[in-house]
N, C-alpha and C positions, 0 to 999 in steps of 0.2 A: 537210750543206747545203751547196748549189751557188749561185751569182749567175751570171747573167746580167748582162754588162754592156757598156757602151763607154765607154772612158776617158773620151772626150771631153765623156761627159755627166755634169753637175753632180750630177742626182740620184743617179747608180750613185757617183758619189764619196762625196754626203754617207751614201748606205747602206753603202758598206764604210768609211766612220769610225766609223757608228755601231757596226756589227760587231764592228770593232776594239775599241773603248772597250768592248765588252761581252764582250770575247775570247772572242767564236765559233769556232766549229772551222767553217770554209765552204771553198769551193772556187772557184776566181774561173774564170770560161766567157768570155772575148772574144767575144762569138756574132758578131760582125763577120768574125774571121778563123779562126775554128771555127765554121762554120755548121752550125745543126739540122739534121737532116736531116727529113724530112716525119715521120717515125714519132715524131722526138724532141720534135716540135712537140704532137703529138697528144697523146702523156703528158703535157706539160706544162698541154694544155687542160684535160683530163681532173683532171689535181691541181689547178688554178686553178677548175675547175667554168665554165667560159668558152667563147666560141666563137671562131674565128679571126678574127673582125672585130670582137671586144670588145677585143683585144692590136692592135689593126693601126693604124699612126700615120698616118692617113690626111692629115693634113697635109703632109705628106713628097711633094717632088718626083715620085719614082717613084711615089706611088699615084696621082697626078694623071695623069700618063702612061699609066697602068695604066685608068685610069678607074674605081678601085675606088667612087667614091660612088654609080655607078649599079649596082654589083653586087648581087645579088639576096642577102638576110642570111637563108639557109634552109637546110634540109637538103641541098636539091638543091645548094646552090654551096658547100657546105663543104670539098670535097677542092680545090675550085680555088682557095681563100681560101687555104687550108694551103699547097697548090703555090706563091702568090705568094708566102708568107711566108719560105720556104725558098729559091726562085731570088732573092729579094730580102730578105735578113735587116734592112737597115736599117731596113723597115715595122715591126719586133716591137719593141713597149712594151717599155721598160728602166726599171729593171731589174727583173729577174726571180728570184724568190728560191723555189728549192726545199727545203723544212724536213724536215727528219728523219722526221717522221711519215708522210710520202709525198703531203703538201696543198705547194700554191706560193701564193705572193701574188706581184703587182705591186707594188714595193717602192717607188714613188713618193714615199710621205710617212713618215717614223719613226714612224706610228703601225702603218703596215703593215709595215714593219722590224721593230718593236718583237714585232707578233703572228706574224711567224716566227719569231723568238727563242724565244717562247714554247711553240711548239710542241716 
């Protein structure tokens, strides 16, 4: 199990606390320092069964600078979104937990973290 975190994020700290309390075996990836490649983002999206715009933090200043709210959300724009996430990792929703069964969850709630633990 791997968890992508920003240590400054309270949701990430909560997820780590829950994983620790449950004795989970996991690896921490500080994704702002160890930025995921476009291929890694594609893999996580497949595991999440989501599209890149579904895991994009559109309220961030960088999102506004890029004009993401005006970008199309369809197959023709998918690679553009993925490139933006790789070039601006702060835009990636957090925390993302990749479960041992090959799936992943966005662990923003206790329920989502427990879901990852159960897989």
